[in-house]
C-alpha positions as CSV (number, residue, x, y, z in Angstrom):
1,X,-75.1,1.8,37.7
2,X,-78.6,2.3,35.8
3,X,-78.7,1.5,32.2
4,X,-78.7,5.4,31.0
5,X,-75.7,5.8,32.5
6,X,-74.0,2.7,31.5
7,X,-74.6,4.3,27.7
8,X,-73.5,7.6,28.7
9,X,-69.9,5.7,30.0
10,X,-70.2,3.4,26.8
11,X,-71.0,6.6,24.0
12,X,-67.7,8.5,26.2
13,X,-65.2,5.9,25.5
14,X,-66.6,5.2,21.9
15,X,-66.1,9.2,20.9
16,X,-62.6,9.4,22.8
17,X,-59.9,8.5,20.5
18,X,-57.7,5.9,21.1
19,X,-54.4,6.7,22.2
20,X,-52.0,6.5,19.9
21,X,-49.3,4.0,19.9
22,X,-46.0,4.8,21.7
23,X,-43.5,6.6,19.0
24,X,-40.7,4.3,17.9
25,X,-37.5,6.0,19.0
26,X,-36.2,8.2,16.5
27,X,-33.4,6.7,14.0
28,X,-30.3,7.9,14.7
29,X,-29.2,10.0,11.7
30,X,-26.5,8.3,9.3
31,X,-23.2,8.6,10.5
32,X,-21.7,11.5,8.5
33,X,-19.0,10.2,5.6
34,X,-15.5,10.3,7.0
35,X,-14.0,13.5,5.3
36,X,-12.5,12.3,1.6
37,X,-8.5,12.8,2.5
38,X,-7.3,16.0,0.9
39,X,-5.1,15.6,-2.2
40,X,-1.8,16.4,-2.1
41,X,-0.4,18.7,-5.1
42,X,1.4,16.2,-7.0
43,X,-1.9,14.2,-6.8
44,X,-4.1,16.9,-8.2
45,X,-1.3,17.8,-10.9
46,X,-1.9,13.9,-12.1
47,X,1.9,13.7,-10.9
48,X,3.4,10.2,-9.1
49,X,5.7,10.9,-6.8
50,X,7.6,8.9,-4.8
51,X,10.0,9.9,-1.8
52,X,13.5,8.3,-2.6
53,X,15.0,9.1,0.2
54,X,12.3,7.8,3.0
55,X,11.3,11.3,2.7
56,X,7.8,11.7,5.6
57,X,4.5,13.1,3.9
58,X,5.3,16.4,6.3
59,X,8.3,16.6,4.5
60,X,6.9,15.7,1.1
61,X,3.7,18.1,1.6
62,X,6.2,21.0,2.2
63,X,8.7,20.0,-0.8
64,X,5.8,20.1,-3.0
65,X,4.5,23.4,-1.9
66,X,8.1,24.3,-2.6
67,X,8.8,23.2,-6.1
68,X,4.7,24.2,-7.3
69,X,5.9,27.5,-6.5
70,X,9.4,27.3,-8.0
71,X,7.9,25.8,-10.8
72,X,5.2,28.7,-11.4
73,X,7.5,31.4,-11.0
74,X,10.2,29.7,-13.6
75,X,7.7,28.9,-16.3
76,X,5.1,31.3,-15.9
77,X,2.0,29.1,-15.3
78,X,0.0,28.6,-12.6
79,X,-2.5,25.8,-13.0
80,X,-4.5,26.9,-10.2
81,X,-5.6,30.4,-12.1
82,X,-8.3,29.7,-14.5
83,X,-7.7,29.5,-17.9
84,X,-8.5,32.7,-20.0
85,X,-11.3,31.8,-22.5
86,X,-10.5,31.0,-25.8
87,X,-11.6,33.9,-28.4
88,X,-14.6,32.6,-30.6
89,X,-13.2,32.9,-33.8
90,X,-16.1,35.4,-35.8
91,X,-18.6,33.6,-38.4
92,X,-17.5,34.4,-41.7
93,X,-20.6,35.7,-43.6
94,X,-21.2,36.1,-47.8
95,X,-21.5,32.5,-48.3
96,X,-25.0,32.9,-49.4
97,X,-24.3,36.2,-51.8
98,X,-21.3,34.1,-53.6
99,X,-23.7,30.9,-53.9
100,X,-25.9,33.4,-55.2
101,X,-24.0,34.8,-57.8
102,X,-22.4,32.3,-59.2
103,X,-26.1,30.5,-59.3
104,X,-27.3,33.4,-61.3
105,X,-24.8,33.3,-63.2
106,X,-24.7,29.3,-64.0
107,X,-28.8,29.9,-64.3
108,X,-28.6,32.7,-66.8
109,X,-26.5,30.5,-68.9
110,X,-29.0,27.6,-68.9
111,X,-31.8,29.9,-69.2
112,X,-29.8,31.6,-72.1
113,X,-29.9,28.1,-74.0
114,X,-33.8,27.1,-72.5
115,X,-34.5,31.0,-74.2
116,X,-35.4,33.0,-71.2
117,X,-32.2,34.2,-69.7
118,X,-33.7,36.2,-66.6
119,X,-35.4,33.5,-65.5
120,X,-32.9,30.9,-65.2
121,X,-30.4,33.5,-63.4
122,X,-33.4,34.6,-60.9
123,X,-33.7,30.4,-60.2
124,X,-30.5,30.0,-60.1
125,X,-29.5,32.5,-57.8
126,X,-31.8,31.4,-55.1
127,X,-30.5,28.1,-55.7
128,X,-27.3,28.9,-55.4
129,X,-28.0,31.7,-52.2
130,X,-29.5,28.4,-50.4
131,X,-26.5,26.2,-51.2
132,X,-24.1,28.9,-50.4
133,X,-25.7,29.6,-46.9
134,X,-25.1,25.8,-46.2
135,X,-21.7,25.7,-47.2
136,X,-20.9,28.9,-45.3
137,X,-22.4,27.5,-41.7
138,X,-20.4,23.8,-42.9
139,X,-17.8,26.0,-43.0
140,X,-18.0,28.0,-39.6
141,X,-18.5,24.5,-37.9
142,X,-15.6,23.1,-38.9
143,X,-13.7,26.5,-38.1
144,X,-15.0,26.8,-34.7
145,X,-14.2,22.6,-33.9
146,X,-10.6,23.6,-35.2
147,X,-10.6,26.3,-32.8
148,X,-11.3,24.5,-29.5
149,X,-9.5,21.3,-30.8
150,X,-6.5,24.1,-30.8
151,X,-7.7,25.4,-27.6
152,X,-7.6,22.0,-25.8
153,X,-4.0,21.3,-27.3
154,X,-2.7,24.4,-26.1
155,X,-4.6,23.8,-22.5
156,X,-2.6,20.3,-22.8
157,X,1.0,21.8,-23.7
158,X,0.2,24.7,-20.5
159,X,-0.1,21.9,-17.9
160,X,2.8,19.8,-19.9
161,X,5.3,22.8,-19.8
162,X,4.2,23.3,-15.6
163,X,4.8,19.8,-14.6
164,X,8.2,19.1,-16.2
165,X,9.1,22.2,-13.8
166,X,7.7,21.0,-10.9
167,X,8.8,17.2,-11.9
168,X,12.4,18.8,-12.2
169,X,12.4,20.8,-8.6
170,X,11.2,17.3,-6.8
171,X,13.8,15.6,-8.7
172,X,16.5,18.0,-7.1
173,X,14.7,17.7,-3.4
174,X,15.4,13.5,-3.7
175,X,12.1,12.1,-5.2
176,X,11.3,10.3,-8.3
177,X,8.5,12.0,-10.1
178,X,6.7,11.6,-13.6
């Protein structure tokens, strides 16, 4: 081979990309997590049930289903149904007006002593209006908080009533339920 031919071969090899390294075998996809065991009705309700007469899990599942239906019929409560949203108490208004009226009266009295009842009443009305508005907001927030606490208590009472019926039924079928 001539020198020119050798240079041509060397250049051809230099401009040809090097072969890519062999691809690593694809990693196996992570194993799917084992399906979580399905909760029983009693577990969903937060009730502990013990099969006092050695009932099988299948028999217990049927008994729990029967008792759920019985408690639903006898209490009129269905824990699986979404709870009705609590009605928001309407915000009361008028705090600014009442505060302004009180402030104007106080301001007029102070202004009369100082020699300008009108100016005192205007200043008192402004200050009273601001204070009245702030007081009304505070009262509205307290009323909202009270309504929310009452709704939570009503939901807890409803759940307890249903669970009482559910447990009574299970106990009649030979389970210990709490």
